[in-house]
HTML snippet that shows the backbone in 3Dmol.js (N, CA, C, O; Angstrom):
<script src="https://3Dmol.org/build/3Dmol-min.js"></script>
<div id="view" style="width:600px;height:400px;position:relative"></div>
<script>
const pdb = `
ATOM      1  N   MET A   1       3.778  -5.541  17.137  1.00  0.00           N
ATOM      2  CA  MET A   1       2.471  -4.947  17.018  1.00  0.00           C
ATOM      3  C   MET A   1       2.118  -4.826  15.528  1.00  0.00           C
ATOM      4  O   MET A   1       2.935  -4.398  14.713  1.00  0.00           O
ATOM      5  N   ILE A   2       0.910  -5.206  15.204  1.00  0.00           N
ATOM      6  CA  ILE A   2       0.431  -5.097  13.836  1.00  0.00           C
ATOM      7  C   ILE A   2      -0.658  -4.035  13.802  1.00  0.00           C
ATOM      8  O   ILE A   2      -1.622  -4.095  14.564  1.00  0.00           O
ATOM      9  N   GLY A   3      -0.493  -3.052  12.903  1.00  0.00           N
ATOM     10  CA  GLY A   3      -1.437  -1.954  12.790  1.00  0.00           C
ATOM     11  C   GLY A   3      -2.763  -2.368  12.175  1.00  0.00           C
ATOM     12  O   GLY A   3      -3.041  -3.554  12.000  1.00  0.00           O
ATOM     13  N   ASN A   4      -3.553  -1.399  11.861  1.00  0.00           N
ATOM     14  CA  ASN A   4      -4.865  -1.590  11.269  1.00  0.00           C
ATOM     15  C   ASN A   4      -4.780  -1.599   9.751  1.00  0.00           C
ATOM     16  O   ASN A   4      -3.873  -1.007   9.167  1.00  0.00           O
ATOM     17  N   ASP A   5      -5.739  -2.278   9.114  1.00  0.00           N
ATOM     18  CA  ASP A   5      -5.850  -2.293   7.654  1.00  0.00           C
ATOM     19  C   ASP A   5      -4.575  -2.842   7.011  1.00  0.00           C
ATOM     20  O   ASP A   5      -4.112  -2.338   5.988  1.00  0.00           O
ATOM     21  N   VAL A   6      -4.014  -3.892   7.636  1.00  0.00           N
ATOM     22  CA  VAL A   6      -2.777  -4.517   7.176  1.00  0.00           C
ATOM     23  C   VAL A   6      -3.112  -5.813   6.452  1.00  0.00           C
ATOM     24  O   VAL A   6      -4.008  -6.544   6.873  1.00  0.00           O
ATOM     25  N   TRP A   7      -2.403  -6.104   5.373  1.00  0.00           N
ATOM     26  CA  TRP A   7      -2.553  -7.362   4.656  1.00  0.00           C
ATOM     27  C   TRP A   7      -1.253  -8.130   4.813  1.00  0.00           C
ATOM     28  O   TRP A   7      -0.173  -7.623   4.509  1.00  0.00           O
ATOM     29  N   ILE A   8      -1.377  -9.385   5.301  1.00  0.00           N
ATOM     30  CA  ILE A   8      -0.207 -10.230   5.496  1.00  0.00           C
ATOM     31  C   ILE A   8      -0.341 -11.439   4.584  1.00  0.00           C
ATOM     32  O   ILE A   8      -1.296 -12.208   4.695  1.00  0.00           O
ATOM     33  N   GLY A   9       0.619 -11.602   3.685  1.00  0.00           N
ATOM     34  CA  GLY A   9       0.592 -12.681   2.712  1.00  0.00           C
ATOM     35  C   GLY A   9       0.802 -14.055   3.329  1.00  0.00           C
ATOM     36  O   GLY A   9       1.274 -14.191   4.457  1.00  0.00           O
ATOM     37  N   TYR A  10       0.437 -15.062   2.557  1.00  0.00           N
ATOM     38  CA  TYR A  10       0.531 -16.468   2.930  1.00  0.00           C
ATOM     39  C   TYR A  10       1.935 -16.834   3.396  1.00  0.00           C
ATOM     40  O   TYR A  10       2.921 -16.539   2.721  1.00  0.00           O
ATOM     41  N   GLU A  11       2.015 -17.479   4.555  1.00  0.00           N
ATOM     42  CA  GLU A  11       3.253 -17.973   5.139  1.00  0.00           C
ATOM     43  C   GLU A  11       4.300 -16.907   5.431  1.00  0.00           C
ATOM     44  O   GLU A  11       5.486 -17.217   5.537  1.00  0.00           O
ATOM     45  N   ALA A  12       3.870 -15.651   5.563  1.00  0.00           N
ATOM     46  CA  ALA A  12       4.808 -14.608   5.971  1.00  0.00           C
ATOM     47  C   ALA A  12       5.167 -14.818   7.440  1.00  0.00           C
ATOM     48  O   ALA A  12       4.342 -15.278   8.230  1.00  0.00           O
ATOM     49  N   VAL A  13       6.397 -14.479   7.795  1.00  0.00           N
ATOM     50  CA  VAL A  13       6.875 -14.589   9.166  1.00  0.00           C
ATOM     51  C   VAL A  13       7.248 -13.195   9.641  1.00  0.00           C
ATOM     52  O   VAL A  13       8.007 -12.482   8.985  1.00  0.00           O
ATOM     53  N   ILE A  14       6.701 -12.818  10.795  1.00  0.00           N
ATOM     54  CA  ILE A  14       7.025 -11.522  11.396  1.00  0.00           C
ATOM     55  C   ILE A  14       7.753 -11.820  12.699  1.00  0.00           C
ATOM     56  O   ILE A  14       7.199 -12.441  13.607  1.00  0.00           O
ATOM     57  N   MET A  15       8.979 -11.377  12.777  1.00  0.00           N
ATOM     58  CA  MET A  15       9.813 -11.672  13.945  1.00  0.00           C
ATOM     59  C   MET A  15       9.305 -10.914  15.175  1.00  0.00           C
ATOM     60  O   MET A  15       8.675  -9.864  15.045  1.00  0.00           O
ATOM     61  N   PRO A  16       9.580 -11.444  16.361  1.00  0.00           N
ATOM     62  CA  PRO A  16       9.123 -10.801  17.598  1.00  0.00           C
ATOM     63  C   PRO A  16       9.620  -9.356  17.714  1.00  0.00           C
ATOM     64  O   PRO A  16      10.763  -9.049  17.377  1.00  0.00           O
ATOM     65  N   GLY A  17       8.741  -8.485  18.197  1.00  0.00           N
ATOM     66  CA  GLY A  17       9.099  -7.092  18.445  1.00  0.00           C
ATOM     67  C   GLY A  17       8.999  -6.181  17.239  1.00  0.00           C
ATOM     68  O   GLY A  17       9.170  -4.970  17.373  1.00  0.00           O
ATOM     69  N   VAL A  18       8.726  -6.729  16.067  1.00  0.00           N
ATOM     70  CA  VAL A  18       8.622  -5.920  14.854  1.00  0.00           C
ATOM     71  C   VAL A  18       7.258  -5.231  14.817  1.00  0.00           C
ATOM     72  O   VAL A  18       6.234  -5.841  15.126  1.00  0.00           O
ATOM     73  N   LYS A  19       7.257  -3.968  14.439  1.00  0.00           N
ATOM     74  CA  LYS A  19       6.019  -3.195  14.342  1.00  0.00           C
ATOM     75  C   LYS A  19       5.641  -3.046  12.866  1.00  0.00           C
ATOM     76  O   LYS A  19       6.465  -2.669  12.033  1.00  0.00           O
ATOM     77  N   ILE A  20       4.382  -3.351  12.564  1.00  0.00           N
ATOM     78  CA  ILE A  20       3.861  -3.223  11.211  1.00  0.00           C
ATOM     79  C   ILE A  20       2.895  -2.042  11.212  1.00  0.00           C
ATOM     80  O   ILE A  20       1.891  -2.068  11.923  1.00  0.00           O
ATOM     81  N   GLY A  21       3.184  -1.017  10.432  1.00  0.00           N
ATOM     82  CA  GLY A  21       2.371   0.192  10.404  1.00  0.00           C
ATOM     83  C   GLY A  21       1.013  -0.020   9.735  1.00  0.00           C
ATOM     84  O   GLY A  21       0.828  -0.964   8.968  1.00  0.00           O
ATOM     85  N   ASP A  22       0.082   0.859  10.031  1.00  0.00           N
ATOM     86  CA  ASP A  22      -1.252   0.820   9.440  1.00  0.00           C
ATOM     87  C   ASP A  22      -1.156   0.795   7.920  1.00  0.00           C
ATOM     88  O   ASP A  22      -0.322   1.481   7.329  1.00  0.00           O
ATOM     89  N   GLY A  23      -2.019  -0.004   7.295  1.00  0.00           N
ATOM     90  CA  GLY A  23      -2.115  -0.034   5.848  1.00  0.00           C
ATOM     91  C   GLY A  23      -0.970  -0.705   5.116  1.00  0.00           C
ATOM     92  O   GLY A  23      -0.903  -0.644   3.888  1.00  0.00           O
ATOM     93  N   ALA A  24      -0.069  -1.345   5.846  1.00  0.00           N
ATOM     94  CA  ALA A  24       1.076  -2.005   5.203  1.00  0.00           C
ATOM     95  C   ALA A  24       0.642  -3.304   4.527  1.00  0.00           C
ATOM     96  O   ALA A  24      -0.386  -3.890   4.866  1.00  0.00           O
ATOM     97  N   ILE A  25       1.444  -3.733   3.570  1.00  0.00           N
ATOM     98  CA  ILE A  25       1.240  -5.010   2.889  1.00  0.00           C
ATOM     99  C   ILE A  25       2.537  -5.809   2.998  1.00  0.00           C
ATOM    100  O   ILE A  25       3.615  -5.327   2.651  1.00  0.00           O
ATOM    101  N   ILE A  26       2.404  -7.053   3.492  1.00  0.00           N
ATOM    102  CA  ILE A  26       3.541  -7.952   3.637  1.00  0.00           C
ATOM    103  C   ILE A  26       3.392  -9.052   2.587  1.00  0.00           C
ATOM    104  O   ILE A  26       2.386  -9.761   2.580  1.00  0.00           O
ATOM    105  N   GLY A  27       4.360  -9.201   1.716  1.00  0.00           N
ATOM    106  CA  GLY A  27       4.297 -10.196   0.657  1.00  0.00           C
ATOM    107  C   GLY A  27       4.329 -11.624   1.185  1.00  0.00           C
ATOM    108  O   GLY A  27       4.862 -11.889   2.263  1.00  0.00           O
ATOM    109  N   ALA A  28       3.757 -12.534   0.417  1.00  0.00           N
ATOM    110  CA  ALA A  28       3.731 -13.950   0.780  1.00  0.00           C
ATOM    111  C   ALA A  28       5.141 -14.482   1.005  1.00  0.00           C
ATOM    112  O   ALA A  28       6.071 -14.133   0.279  1.00  0.00           O
ATOM    113  N   LYS A  29       5.284 -15.318   2.006  1.00  0.00           N
ATOM    114  CA  LYS A  29       6.536 -15.988   2.374  1.00  0.00           C
ATOM    115  C   LYS A  29       7.670 -15.035   2.741  1.00  0.00           C
ATOM    116  O   LYS A  29       8.837 -15.428   2.740  1.00  0.00           O
ATOM    117  N   SER A  30       7.333 -13.793   3.052  1.00  0.00           N
ATOM    118  CA  SER A  30       8.350 -12.821   3.471  1.00  0.00           C
ATOM    119  C   SER A  30       8.761 -13.091   4.912  1.00  0.00           C
ATOM    120  O   SER A  30       7.993 -13.645   5.698  1.00  0.00           O
ATOM    121  N   VAL A  31       9.976 -12.694   5.245  1.00  0.00           N
ATOM    122  CA  VAL A  31      10.458 -12.753   6.617  1.00  0.00           C
ATOM    123  C   VAL A  31      10.745 -11.310   7.032  1.00  0.00           C
ATOM    124  O   VAL A  31      11.691 -10.684   6.554  1.00  0.00           O
ATOM    125  N   VAL A  32       9.908 -10.801   7.929  1.00  0.00           N
ATOM    126  CA  VAL A  32       9.989  -9.396   8.328  1.00  0.00           C
ATOM    127  C   VAL A  32      10.833  -9.310   9.598  1.00  0.00           C
ATOM    128  O   VAL A  32      10.449  -9.813  10.654  1.00  0.00           O
ATOM    129  N   THR A  33      11.992  -8.661   9.472  1.00  0.00           N
ATOM    130  CA  THR A  33      12.944  -8.580  10.587  1.00  0.00           C
ATOM    131  C   THR A  33      13.069  -7.177  11.163  1.00  0.00           C
ATOM    132  O   THR A  33      13.712  -6.985  12.195  1.00  0.00           O
ATOM    133  N   LYS A  34      12.451  -6.179  10.495  1.00  0.00           N
ATOM    134  CA  LYS A  34      12.523  -4.806  10.996  1.00  0.00           C
ATOM    135  C   LYS A  34      11.168  -4.139  10.780  1.00  0.00           C
ATOM    136  O   LYS A  34      10.343  -4.617  10.002  1.00  0.00           O
ATOM    137  N   ASP A  35      10.955  -3.031  11.481  1.00  0.00           N
ATOM    138  CA  ASP A  35       9.676  -2.324  11.432  1.00  0.00           C
ATOM    139  C   ASP A  35       9.301  -1.945  10.000  1.00  0.00           C
ATOM    140  O   ASP A  35      10.158  -1.657   9.165  1.00  0.00           O
ATOM    141  N   VAL A  36       7.992  -1.956   9.746  1.00  0.00           N
ATOM    142  CA  VAL A  36       7.451  -1.608   8.429  1.00  0.00           C
ATOM    143  C   VAL A  36       6.644  -0.324   8.588  1.00  0.00           C
ATOM    144  O   VAL A  36       5.736  -0.254   9.416  1.00  0.00           O
ATOM    145  N   ALA A  37       6.974   0.682   7.800  1.00  0.00           N
ATOM    146  CA  ALA A  37       6.285   1.969   7.868  1.00  0.00           C
ATOM    147  C   ALA A  37       4.842   1.847   7.383  1.00  0.00           C
ATOM    148  O   ALA A  37       4.526   0.945   6.606  1.00  0.00           O
ATOM    149  N   PRO A  38       3.962   2.745   7.834  1.00  0.00           N
ATOM    150  CA  PRO A  38       2.580   2.719   7.367  1.00  0.00           C
ATOM    151  C   PRO A  38       2.490   2.834   5.845  1.00  0.00           C
ATOM    152  O   PRO A  38       3.266   3.548   5.208  1.00  0.00           O
ATOM    153  N   TYR A  39       1.528   2.116   5.287  1.00  0.00           N
ATOM    154  CA  TYR A  39       1.198   2.163   3.857  1.00  0.00           C
ATOM    155  C   TYR A  39       2.400   1.904   2.944  1.00  0.00           C
ATOM    156  O   TYR A  39       2.580   2.570   1.924  1.00  0.00           O
ATOM    157  N   THR A  40       3.216   0.920   3.336  1.00  0.00           N
ATOM    158  CA  THR A  40       4.301   0.487   2.464  1.00  0.00           C
ATOM    159  C   THR A  40       4.107  -0.989   2.128  1.00  0.00           C
ATOM    160  O   THR A  40       3.399  -1.712   2.829  1.00  0.00           O
ATOM    161  N   ILE A  41       4.739  -1.414   1.061  1.00  0.00           N
ATOM    162  CA  ILE A  41       4.700  -2.811   0.631  1.00  0.00           C
ATOM    163  C   ILE A  41       6.108  -3.366   0.789  1.00  0.00           C
ATOM    164  O   ILE A  41       7.071  -2.799   0.275  1.00  0.00           O
ATOM    165  N   VAL A  42       6.217  -4.488   1.512  1.00  0.00           N
ATOM    166  CA  VAL A  42       7.511  -5.131   1.696  1.00  0.00           C
ATOM    167  C   VAL A  42       7.414  -6.594   1.276  1.00  0.00           C
ATOM    168  O   VAL A  42       6.334  -7.184   1.277  1.00  0.00           O
ATOM    169  N   GLY A  43       8.550  -7.163   0.920  1.00  0.00           N
ATOM    170  CA  GLY A  43       8.579  -8.569   0.554  1.00  0.00           C
ATOM    171  C   GLY A  43       9.992  -9.087   0.508  1.00  0.00           C
ATOM    172  O   GLY A  43      10.947  -8.316   0.423  1.00  0.00           O
ATOM    173  N   GLY A  44      10.124 -10.403   0.564  1.00  0.00           N
ATOM    174  CA  GLY A  44      11.425 -11.054   0.446  1.00  0.00           C
ATOM    175  C   GLY A  44      11.914 -11.616   1.763  1.00  0.00           C
ATOM    176  O   GLY A  44      11.223 -11.581   2.781  1.00  0.00           O
ATOM    177  N   ASN A  45      13.144 -12.143   1.709  1.00  0.00           N
ATOM    178  CA  ASN A  45      13.779 -12.716   2.875  1.00  0.00           C
ATOM    179  C   ASN A  45      15.224 -12.249   2.930  1.00  0.00           C
ATOM    180  O   ASN A  45      16.066 -12.769   2.198  1.00  0.00           O
ATOM    181  N   PRO A  46      15.529 -11.277   3.784  1.00  0.00           N
ATOM    182  CA  PRO A  46      14.602 -10.558   4.657  1.00  0.00           C
ATOM    183  C   PRO A  46      13.754  -9.572   3.853  1.00  0.00           C
ATOM    184  O   PRO A  46      14.129  -9.153   2.758  1.00  0.00           O
ATOM    185  N   ALA A  47      12.608  -9.216   4.420  1.00  0.00           N
ATOM    186  CA  ALA A  47      11.692  -8.303   3.731  1.00  0.00           C
ATOM    187  C   ALA A  47      12.328  -6.935   3.539  1.00  0.00           C
ATOM    188  O   ALA A  47      12.921  -6.370   4.458  1.00  0.00           O
ATOM    189  N   ASN A  48      12.191  -6.418   2.330  1.00  0.00           N
ATOM    190  CA  ASN A  48      12.682  -5.082   1.984  1.00  0.00           C
ATOM    191  C   ASN A  48      11.557  -4.282   1.368  1.00  0.00           C
ATOM    192  O   ASN A  48      10.575  -4.841   0.878  1.00  0.00           O
ATOM    193  N   LEU A  49      11.706  -2.969   1.396  1.00  0.00           N
ATOM    194  CA  LEU A  49      10.715  -2.084   0.793  1.00  0.00           C
ATOM    195  C   LEU A  49      10.605  -2.362  -0.699  1.00  0.00           C
ATOM    196  O   LEU A  49      11.604  -2.361  -1.419  1.00  0.00           O
ATOM    197  N   ILE A  50       9.392  -2.597  -1.149  1.00  0.00           N
ATOM    198  CA  ILE A  50       9.126  -2.730  -2.582  1.00  0.00           C
ATOM    199  C   ILE A  50       8.698  -1.377  -3.119  1.00  0.00           C
ATOM    200  O   ILE A  50       9.238  -0.891  -4.114  1.00  0.00           O
ATOM    201  N   ARG A  51       7.718  -0.769  -2.449  1.00  0.00           N
ATOM    202  CA  ARG A  51       7.314   0.596  -2.796  1.00  0.00           C
ATOM    203  C   ARG A  51       6.349   1.115  -1.753  1.00  0.00           C
ATOM    204  O   ARG A  51       5.818   0.353  -0.945  1.00  0.00           O
ATOM    205  N   LYS A  52       6.128   2.412  -1.776  1.00  0.00           N
ATOM    206  CA  LYS A  52       5.100   3.029  -0.944  1.00  0.00           C
ATOM    207  C   LYS A  52       3.774   2.912  -1.685  1.00  0.00           C
ATOM    208  O   LYS A  52       3.733   3.015  -2.911  1.00  0.00           O
ATOM    209  N   ARG A  53       2.699   2.698  -0.946  1.00  0.00           N
ATOM    210  CA  ARG A  53       1.389   2.570  -1.584  1.00  0.00           C
ATOM    211  C   ARG A  53       0.867   3.916  -2.074  1.00  0.00           C
ATOM    212  O   ARG A  53       0.163   3.977  -3.082  1.00  0.00           O
ATOM    213  N   PHE A  54       1.207   4.995  -1.369  1.00  0.00           N
ATOM    214  CA  PHE A  54       0.710   6.332  -1.679  1.00  0.00           C
ATOM    215  C   PHE A  54       1.813   7.348  -1.406  1.00  0.00           C
ATOM    216  O   PHE A  54       2.769   7.047  -0.690  1.00  0.00           O
ATOM    217  N   PRO A  55       1.689   8.548  -1.971  1.00  0.00           N
ATOM    218  CA  PRO A  55       2.623   9.623  -1.614  1.00  0.00           C
ATOM    219  C   PRO A  55       2.484   9.982  -0.123  1.00  0.00           C
ATOM    220  O   PRO A  55       1.450   9.716   0.490  1.00  0.00           O
ATOM    221  N   ASP A  56       3.520  10.581   0.444  1.00  0.00           N
ATOM    222  CA  ASP A  56       3.544  10.895   1.878  1.00  0.00           C
ATOM    223  C   ASP A  56       2.344  11.720   2.333  1.00  0.00           C
ATOM    224  O   ASP A  56       1.811  11.473   3.415  1.00  0.00           O
ATOM    225  N   HIS A  57       1.905  12.695   1.533  1.00  0.00           N
ATOM    226  CA  HIS A  57       0.781  13.537   1.974  1.00  0.00           C
ATOM    227  C   HIS A  57      -0.528  12.745   2.040  1.00  0.00           C
ATOM    228  O   HIS A  57      -1.379  13.039   2.879  1.00  0.00           O
ATOM    229  N   ILE A  58      -0.701  11.751   1.173  1.00  0.00           N
ATOM    230  CA  ILE A  58      -1.893  10.897   1.217  1.00  0.00           C
ATOM    231  C   ILE A  58      -1.823   9.977   2.436  1.00  0.00           C
ATOM    232  O   ILE A  58      -2.834   9.759   3.103  1.00  0.00           O
ATOM    233  N   VAL A  59      -0.648   9.439   2.730  1.00  0.00           N
ATOM    234  CA  VAL A  59      -0.480   8.593   3.911  1.00  0.00           C
ATOM    235  C   VAL A  59      -0.850   9.385   5.166  1.00  0.00           C
ATOM    236  O   VAL A  59      -1.553   8.874   6.038  1.00  0.00           O
ATOM    237  N   ALA A  60      -0.384  10.617   5.259  1.00  0.00           N
ATOM    238  CA  ALA A  60      -0.706  11.462   6.417  1.00  0.00           C
ATOM    239  C   ALA A  60      -2.216  11.662   6.539  1.00  0.00           C
ATOM    240  O   ALA A  60      -2.763  11.621   7.641  1.00  0.00           O
ATOM    241  N   GLU A  61      -2.888  11.877   5.410  1.00  0.00           N
ATOM    242  CA  GLU A  61      -4.346  12.055   5.437  1.00  0.00           C
ATOM    243  C   GLU A  61      -5.047  10.769   5.872  1.00  0.00           C
ATOM    244  O   GLU A  61      -5.981  10.816   6.673  1.00  0.00           O
ATOM    245  N   LEU A  62      -4.610   9.633   5.356  1.00  0.00           N
ATOM    246  CA  LEU A  62      -5.224   8.351   5.733  1.00  0.00           C
ATOM    247  C   LEU A  62      -5.033   8.063   7.218  1.00  0.00           C
ATOM    248  O   LEU A  62      -5.955   7.583   7.877  1.00  0.00           O
ATOM    249  N   LEU A  63      -3.856   8.349   7.746  1.00  0.00           N
ATOM    250  CA  LEU A  63      -3.609   8.135   9.171  1.00  0.00           C
ATOM    251  C   LEU A  63      -4.453   9.079  10.023  1.00  0.00           C
ATOM    252  O   LEU A  63      -4.883   8.706  11.114  1.00  0.00           O
ATOM    253  N   ALA A  64      -4.695  10.294   9.538  1.00  0.00           N
ATOM    254  CA  ALA A  64      -5.542  11.243  10.263  1.00  0.00           C
ATOM    255  C   ALA A  64      -7.012  10.813  10.225  1.00  0.00           C
ATOM    256  O   ALA A  64      -7.736  10.989  11.204  1.00  0.00           O
ATOM    257  N   ILE A  65      -7.452  10.248   9.093  1.00  0.00           N
ATOM    258  CA  ILE A  65      -8.840   9.774   8.974  1.00  0.00           C
ATOM    259  C   ILE A  65      -9.068   8.595   9.910  1.00  0.00           C
ATOM    260  O   ILE A  65     -10.087   8.546  10.598  1.00  0.00           O
ATOM    261  N   ALA A  66      -8.141   7.645   9.949  1.00  0.00           N
ATOM    262  CA  ALA A  66      -8.191   6.469  10.834  1.00  0.00           C
ATOM    263  C   ALA A  66      -9.587   5.852  10.878  1.00  0.00           C
ATOM    264  O   ALA A  66     -10.161   5.697  11.956  1.00  0.00           O
ATOM    265  N   TRP A  67     -10.133   5.501   9.722  1.00  0.00           N
ATOM    266  CA  TRP A  67     -11.501   4.983   9.644  1.00  0.00           C
ATOM    267  C   TRP A  67     -11.701   3.725  10.489  1.00  0.00           C
ATOM    268  O   TRP A  67     -12.827   3.439  10.897  1.00  0.00           O
ATOM    269  N   TRP A  68     -10.648   2.978  10.757  1.00  0.00           N
ATOM    270  CA  TRP A  68     -10.753   1.752  11.547  1.00  0.00           C
ATOM    271  C   TRP A  68     -11.127   2.024  12.999  1.00  0.00           C
ATOM    272  O   TRP A  68     -11.501   1.100  13.722  1.00  0.00           O
ATOM    273  N   ASN A  69     -11.034   3.265  13.432  1.00  0.00           N
ATOM    274  CA  ASN A  69     -11.451   3.629  14.790  1.00  0.00           C
ATOM    275  C   ASN A  69     -12.904   4.095  14.847  1.00  0.00           C
ATOM    276  O   ASN A  69     -13.429   4.347  15.932  1.00  0.00           O
ATOM    277  N   TRP A  70     -13.549   4.210  13.705  1.00  0.00           N
ATOM    278  CA  TRP A  70     -14.945   4.636  13.672  1.00  0.00           C
ATOM    279  C   TRP A  70     -15.839   3.539  14.225  1.00  0.00           C
ATOM    280  O   TRP A  70     -15.456   2.370  14.257  1.00  0.00           O
ATOM    281  N   ASP A  71     -17.047   3.927  14.665  1.00  0.00           N
ATOM    282  CA  ASP A  71     -17.995   2.899  15.109  1.00  0.00           C
ATOM    283  C   ASP A  71     -18.535   2.146  13.893  1.00  0.00           C
ATOM    284  O   ASP A  71     -18.430   2.613  12.759  1.00  0.00           O
ATOM    285  N   MET A  72     -19.106   0.986  14.149  1.00  0.00           N
ATOM    286  CA  MET A  72     -19.525   0.079  13.080  1.00  0.00           C
ATOM    287  C   MET A  72     -20.521   0.735  12.120  1.00  0.00           C
ATOM    288  O   MET A  72     -20.436   0.534  10.908  1.00  0.00           O
ATOM    289  N   GLN A  73     -21.449   1.507  12.647  1.00  0.00           N
ATOM    290  CA  GLN A  73     -22.442   2.139  11.783  1.00  0.00           C
ATOM    291  C   GLN A  73     -21.795   3.160  10.845  1.00  0.00           C
ATOM    292  O   GLN A  73     -22.159   3.242   9.672  1.00  0.00           O
ATOM    293  N   LYS A  74     -20.851   3.925  11.350  1.00  0.00           N
ATOM    294  CA  LYS A  74     -20.167   4.919  10.518  1.00  0.00           C
ATOM    295  C   LYS A  74     -19.354   4.226   9.421  1.00  0.00           C
ATOM    296  O   LYS A  74     -19.309   4.702   8.287  1.00  0.00           O
ATOM    297  N   ILE A  75     -18.715   3.110   9.756  1.00  0.00           N
ATOM    298  CA  ILE A  75     -17.981   2.355   8.736  1.00  0.00           C
ATOM    299  C   ILE A  75     -18.952   1.838   7.682  1.00  0.00           C
ATOM    300  O   ILE A  75     -18.694   1.958   6.484  1.00  0.00           O
ATOM    301  N   THR A  76     -20.058   1.269   8.120  1.00  0.00           N
ATOM    302  CA  THR A  76     -21.067   0.746   7.186  1.00  0.00           C
ATOM    303  C   THR A  76     -21.588   1.845   6.276  1.00  0.00           C
ATOM    304  O   THR A  76     -21.713   1.644   5.068  1.00  0.00           O
ATOM    305  N   ASP A  77     -21.892   3.000   6.843  1.00  0.00           N
ATOM    306  CA  ASP A  77     -22.415   4.123   6.057  1.00  0.00           C
ATOM    307  C   ASP A  77     -21.410   4.643   5.034  1.00  0.00           C
ATOM    308  O   ASP A  77     -21.797   5.203   4.008  1.00  0.00           O
ATOM    309  N   ASN A  78     -20.131   4.459   5.308  1.00  0.00           N
ATOM    310  CA  ASN A  78     -19.074   4.998   4.438  1.00  0.00           C
ATOM    311  C   ASN A  78     -18.268   3.922   3.728  1.00  0.00           C
ATOM    312  O   ASN A  78     -17.185   4.196   3.212  1.00  0.00           O
ATOM    313  N   LEU A  79     -18.788   2.697   3.698  1.00  0.00           N
ATOM    314  CA  LEU A  79     -18.030   1.570   3.155  1.00  0.00           C
ATOM    315  C   LEU A  79     -17.600   1.781   1.701  1.00  0.00           C
ATOM    316  O   LEU A  79     -16.466   1.455   1.348  1.00  0.00           O
ATOM    317  N   GLU A  80     -18.465   2.310   0.866  1.00  0.00           N
ATOM    318  CA  GLU A  80     -18.085   2.548  -0.535  1.00  0.00           C
ATOM    319  C   GLU A  80     -16.941   3.546  -0.640  1.00  0.00           C
ATOM    320  O   GLU A  80     -16.067   3.402  -1.496  1.00  0.00           O
ATOM    321  N   LYS A  81     -16.941   4.549   0.218  1.00  0.00           N
ATOM    322  CA  LYS A  81     -15.860   5.540   0.213  1.00  0.00           C
ATOM    323  C   LYS A  81     -14.545   4.914   0.680  1.00  0.00           C
ATOM    324  O   LYS A  81     -13.478   5.218   0.147  1.00  0.00           O
ATOM    325  N   ILE A  82     -14.636   4.037   1.680  1.00  0.00           N
ATOM    326  CA  ILE A  82     -13.440   3.367   2.198  1.00  0.00           C
ATOM    327  C   ILE A  82     -12.858   2.448   1.133  1.00  0.00           C
ATOM    328  O   ILE A  82     -11.671   2.524   0.819  1.00  0.00           O
ATOM    329  N   VAL A  83     -13.697   1.581   0.582  1.00  0.00           N
ATOM    330  CA  VAL A  83     -13.243   0.626  -0.430  1.00  0.00           C
ATOM    331  C   VAL A  83     -12.768   1.338  -1.689  1.00  0.00           C
ATOM    332  O   VAL A  83     -11.819   0.895  -2.335  1.00  0.00           O
ATOM    333  N   GLY A  84     -13.422   2.437  -2.038  1.00  0.00           N
ATOM    334  CA  GLY A  84     -13.059   3.190  -3.228  1.00  0.00           C
ATOM    335  C   GLY A  84     -11.930   4.175  -3.018  1.00  0.00           C
ATOM    336  O   GLY A  84     -11.549   4.889  -3.945  1.00  0.00           O
ATOM    337  N   ALA A  85     -11.383   4.225  -1.799  1.00  0.00           N
ATOM    338  CA  ALA A  85     -10.283   5.142  -1.459  1.00  0.00           C
ATOM    339  C   ALA A  85     -10.620   6.585  -1.804  1.00  0.00           C
ATOM    340  O   ALA A  85      -9.780   7.329  -2.311  1.00  0.00           O
ATOM    341  N   ASP A  86     -11.859   6.969  -1.523  1.00  0.00           N
ATOM    342  CA  ASP A  86     -12.325   8.340  -1.773  1.00  0.00           C
ATOM    343  C   ASP A  86     -11.927   9.214  -0.584  1.00  0.00           C
ATOM    344  O   ASP A  86     -12.737   9.475   0.306  1.00  0.00           O
ATOM    345  N   ILE A  87     -10.696   9.652  -0.582  1.00  0.00           N
ATOM    346  CA  ILE A  87     -10.114  10.349   0.561  1.00  0.00           C
ATOM    347  C   ILE A  87     -10.825  11.659   0.856  1.00  0.00           C
ATOM    348  O   ILE A  87     -11.048  11.991   2.020  1.00  0.00           O
ATOM    349  N   GLU A  88     -11.181  12.403  -0.172  1.00  0.00           N
ATOM    350  CA  GLU A  88     -11.863  13.680   0.046  1.00  0.00           C
ATOM    351  C   GLU A  88     -13.195  13.474   0.758  1.00  0.00           C
ATOM    352  O   GLU A  88     -13.524  14.212   1.687  1.00  0.00           O
ATOM    353  N   SER A  89     -13.961  12.478   0.329  1.00  0.00           N
ATOM    354  CA  SER A  89     -15.236  12.190   0.984  1.00  0.00           C
ATOM    355  C   SER A  89     -15.030  11.663   2.403  1.00  0.00           C
ATOM    356  O   SER A  89     -15.808  11.984   3.302  1.00  0.00           O
ATOM    357  N   LEU A  90     -13.999  10.866   2.606  1.00  0.00           N
ATOM    358  CA  LEU A  90     -13.715  10.354   3.948  1.00  0.00           C
ATOM    359  C   LEU A  90     -13.319  11.475   4.901  1.00  0.00           C
ATOM    360  O   LEU A  90     -13.691  11.453   6.074  1.00  0.00           O
ATOM    361  N   LYS A  91     -12.564  12.456   4.404  1.00  0.00           N
ATOM    362  CA  LYS A  91     -12.200  13.596   5.260  1.00  0.00           C
ATOM    363  C   LYS A  91     -13.446  14.349   5.705  1.00  0.00           C
ATOM    364  O   LYS A  91     -13.503  14.845   6.830  1.00  0.00           O
ATOM    365  N   GLN A  92     -14.440  14.438   4.830  1.00  0.00           N
ATOM    366  CA  GLN A  92     -15.682  15.118   5.177  1.00  0.00           C
ATOM    367  C   GLN A  92     -16.492  14.311   6.188  1.00  0.00           C
ATOM    368  O   GLN A  92     -17.254  14.878   6.970  1.00  0.00           O
ATOM    369  N   ALA A  93     -16.329  13.000   6.171  1.00  0.00           N
ATOM    370  CA  ALA A  93     -17.083  12.127   7.071  1.00  0.00           C
ATOM    371  C   ALA A  93     -16.552  12.129   8.502  1.00  0.00           C
ATOM    372  O   ALA A  93     -17.217  11.649   9.420  1.00  0.00           O
ATOM    373  N   ILE A  94     -15.356  12.671   8.684  1.00  0.00           N
ATOM    374  CA  ILE A  94     -14.765  12.695  10.040  1.00  0.00           C
ATOM    375  C   ILE A  94     -15.648  13.480  10.897  1.00  0.00           C
ATOM    376  O   ILE A  94     -15.368  13.646  12.084  1.00  0.00           O
TER     377      ILE A  94
END
`;
const viewer = $3Dmol.createViewer("view");
viewer.addModel(pdb, "pdb");
viewer.setStyle({}, {cartoon: {color: "spectrum"}});
viewer.zoomTo();
viewer.render();
</script>
């Protein structure tokens, strides 16, 4: 299963049954053999954690906001906040 807001690099391979968390980034040509936590960056063969994209409390807030579940108009109205990672404004938009 691949979560929402995930970026998968060129020629990356994700093995069957592996879960990719929301907001994760998979490096190009990586081979992902185990689950990837939300908002982490992995790469290599086999793919290993490179770093977390945000501190744990920010990840929790982003998962609670879950903007990808909003209707299209709400996403459009808040697109600058989403792209700009304006978490405080996004929390208010919930």
